[in-house]
N, C-alpha and C positions, 0 to 999 in steps of 0.2 A: 098599713097603707093600702088603700084600695085603688085599683087601676084596671084597665082593660088592655090585655097584651095580644099581640098577633102571634098565635102558636100554631104551627102546622097550617098556616095560611088562613086560619079562622081566628076571629076576635074571641077573646075568653076573659071573662071576669074573674079577677084574682084577688086574694089578699096576700100582702107581702109583709114579712117581719124579720127584723135583724135583732135576735135575742142575744142575751149575755154569752150563750155557748159558743158563738163564733161562726154559726152556719146561717145562711140567709134562705129563709123558706119562702117559697111561692106556692100557693094553695088555691085550688079552685074554690071560689067562695059560694057558689051555687051548690056543690056537692061535698065539699069538705075534703075532697081527695087531694093529697099532695101532688105537686108537679115536679119540684126540684128543691134540693137543699145543698147549696154550694157554699164553701167556706168564703167569708169576706175578710178574714185576717190569716196571716200566714203563721206557721208554727203551732197549730192547735195540737196539744199532746194528749188530751183526755179521751179523744176518739179518732179513729181513722177516717171516719166519714159516716154518712147516714145511709142505711140499708134502703135501696129503692123499692123493695117489696114490703117489708114490715114498717119501714120508716122509723125504726128504731136506731139508736146511735150503735156504731160498732166500737166498743170499748177497748182501750189499750190496757195492756198488762199493768197491774199495780195502781190503776187509777182510783181505787177504793181506799188506798193508803191504810190498809189494815195491818200489814206487817211491816211496813217501811214508809217514811215519807214520800211524797209524790209531788214533783214540780209540774204543776197544772198550768196550762195556758189554753184559753184565757184564765186569768186568776179571779179571785173573789169580786173584783171591781166589774168584771165582764168585759166583753169586746165592744158592747155597746148597751148602755143602760137607760137611765131615765130621759136624758134629752131626745125629743122626737126626731126622727129621720124624716126625709121628704122624698117625693117622687115627681118627676117632670114628664108628662106625656110628650113634651116637645123634644126632648133629648132621649127619653127612653131609659134615663139613669136614675137610680136611687141615690141619694145623698145621706151618708151615714156618719155621725160623730163616732169616731172609732178610736179604741185604746188598744194598743198591743201590749198585753201585761202578763205577768206570771204571779204564781203564789205557791209556796211550798206548803202542802196540805199534811197535817200530821195528826194522828190520833191521841198523841201526848201533848199536854200543855207545854208550851215554851216559855211562859211567863207565870210568875207566882202572884197573880193579881185576881185569881177567880175567873179568868177569861182564857180562851184558847184561841188566839188568832192564827195559830199554825206556824208562823214564821215572822222574823222581823223583815220588814220591807227593804231596809238598808242592805241586806244581804242577798237581794234578788237582782237579777238583770234589769237595766234601765227599760223603761216602757214609752216607746214613742206613741204620741197621741195626735190625731189629725182628723180632718174632714175628707172623706173620700166620695168620689163619684163611681157608682158600682153598677154594672150591667146585670140585672136580675138573673136572666136564664144562662148566660155564657159563665157567669161568675168572674168576670174580668174587672179589675180595678182599672178605671180610665184615667183618673188623676186624683192627686191628694194635695191638700193644703196643711202643712205641718202646724201644730200649736207652737206659740212662741215659748211656752213654759211646759216643760215635760213633767212638772209636779202635778198638773191638773189631770187627774185620772179619767175624766169623763170624755176626753177628746173634743171639749168645747160645748157650746150650749145648743139648744134645738135649732132646727133648720126650716127655712121657708124657701120654697121654690116658686118663681112667679112666671106668668106667661111672657114676661118682658125679657126672658133669657137670663134672669139673675137668681142667684142663690144668696140668701141673708143668714148670717150666723153670728151669734154673740160669744165672746170668750173672756178670758181674764180671770184674776184672783182678787188680790186687795184692790186693784182697779181694773177696769175692763174696757172692752171696745166692741163695736158692731162692724162687721165686714159685709161688703157686697162683692160677690164673686161671679165671673162669668160662668154660666151654667155648663157650656160646652167644653171650655178649656181650663178652667180652674184658675184663671188669672184674677187676682185680687185687684178690684177697680176702685174701691173706696174704703175708708176706714174712719171711724169716729169714736173718740175716747169717751168713756163714762165713769163716773166715780166708783162703781161696783161692777164686779164680774157678772156676766150675763149667762144664765143657765136656761131660761125659758126660750121657747120658740117664738120668733116674731110673727106678727100678722100683718096683712095688708088690707086696706079699706079705702073707700071714696066718699068724699063729701063735696056735693055740688060739682062733681066732675073733676076734683082734684085728688090725686092719689097720696095716701099716706102709708108709712111703714111704722108700726109701734111694736115696743118690746118692753118686758118687765125685767128690771135690773135688781140685783141683790144676790151675792153669792151665797150658796148653801150646798147641801148634799156633799158630793165628792169634791166641789170646789173648796169647801170649808177647810179641807185639810191641807190645802196649798197655801193659805194665808200665812205670810211671813214678814209682813211690813210692820216692824216693831213700832215705829213712831206715828204711823198713820191711824186716824180715828176710824172706828166703824161707820159707815154710811147707812142711812135708812134706805129701804127699797123704794124704787121710783119707776114710773112708766115713761119712757122715752118715745116721742113721736117725731117723725122726719118727713119732710117733703121737699121737693125740688125748689130751691130758692128760700128755704126756711131761714129765718134770722133770729128767732127767739134765743135768749140767754138762759142757761140753766140756773135755777134759784139756788141760793146757798143752802147747804144742808143744816138741819137742826142740830142743836148742841147735844153732845153725848151726855148720857145720865151719869152724873158723878165727875169727879176730878181726880186726875192722877197726882197723887201726893209724893213727896220725897219721904221714903220710909226713914224712921229714926233708930230703929232697932239694928242690932248686928247679929248675925247668925253664922254659924261655922260652915266651913266649906264642905265638910261631910254631911251636915244637915241639908244643904242646898242641892248636893248631888243625889242624896237619897230622896229628897222631894221631888225632884225632876222625874225620877223614876216612878214614884207613886203617882204623880200628876199625870203622866202619860197613861198609866194603867187604869186610873179611876175617874179622872176628871176631864181629860181631853175629848172624850166622845161627846161632851155637851158644851163644855166651856171653851172648846177651841184646841186643836191639837199643837198650835204654836203660840200659847199663852194669851190667846185673846179670843173673845166671842165674835159672832156674826150677827148681833142684834137679835138673836133668838134667846139666849139666855145671858145673865149678867157677865159682863167683863170683870173678872176677879181683880185686875189692877185698880179698879174703881171701887171695890167693895169696902165698906167701913169695917166689916169683919176681918179683913186681911191685916189690920193694924191693932186688932184687939184679940189676944190669944184667947180669953175666956169666951168671948162671943163666937170666935171661930170654932171652938170645941162644941159649943151647944148646937151649932148648925151641923158641922161635919160629922161628929160623932153621935151627939145626942138626938139629931134629927129635929131640931127646932122647926125647920120649913118643910117637913115632909108633906104637909097638906098642899104646899104649892109645888111639889114635884121633886124637891131636894131631899133624898133620903138620908138618913143617918147611916154611917158605915162602921158602926161599932162591931159588927160581926166579922169584918175583914180588916179593919185598921185599928191600930192602937192610938191612944192620945199622942204619943211620941211621933207616930207616923203622920198623923194629921198635922202636928206642928211643923214637921219636915216640909210638908206640902206648903204651909204658910211661909216658911222660910224661902222656898223656891219662888213662890209668887212674889214676895217682897223683893227678891233679888232681881227679878225681871222688871218689876215696877221701877226699881232704882236705876236701871239701864236706860229705860225710857224717860224718866224724870231727868236724868243728866243730858240725854239727847235733846230734850225740849227746852233745857236752860238757856237763856239768851247768852250770847257770848259778850265778854266784857272787853 
């Protein structure tokens, strides 16, 4: 964020950044000299502060987790990540999508899936996520608007601050909404529902003297891991545009690719349990952490391969679709492991199929 701040009674051109590490940096953008680095979240454990001479972090003991696990805050998701923050010269506040989170860092792998996430999130303290108004130089939080769903690790979508004294921010997971908030007080003034979560920052523009606010909808990134709506279909990304007095209706979504079929096979409970674990370790990072995709990669509940053991093996183990980005996992999964994943996918498909069946 670029701004001109009054410092010591003089205007100073600065660059401001709220990075993942939890400290808000104000830097003279003409000289590159740091001005301040104040925490914008509470409970930072990896450093006690930023040295005002060297501008290097003051590390805490054990934060390299060489000899023992270390509970780091902010965690791997960061106190602020992809969604853009904003600054209003009217209020003098920065508006930051914020996540108060933790992560247990460990040099030893805690899962047997060839990856080292460090710890299981369900064993960590809950993380409040919110939009905050932050005073850059004093380091004071002025107000916050909490997220409705604490599973969204990003603290909401990107932010737009306007000369009309408003702050716009999108939120949500399986479904979403756009907020208009009073820039000075944090009071929510307006809310509009959208079919998808909103991660992007809104923009504003004018056409023949009429002002619009537009934003791209489509959950992804950290929002992808919050999706839990079993029966709801993925929606394609869209651009939403709003104006005072607008009356247009949202067009219906395009049909999802493929159809959820009622599985005809039976699988053992042990297969399904094992498959859930393998799915989490190998499949969820692309196909969705909660058994469904987000229009980026195929929704496995709609895949013809899920009902065909032979085809499933040629894809998951033999790498039939490697040229399309779906590698074969023969070096880390056995045929039985892959079949257990198929069992799990089919069990979840059956749950959705029953939920969508018309009542008699």
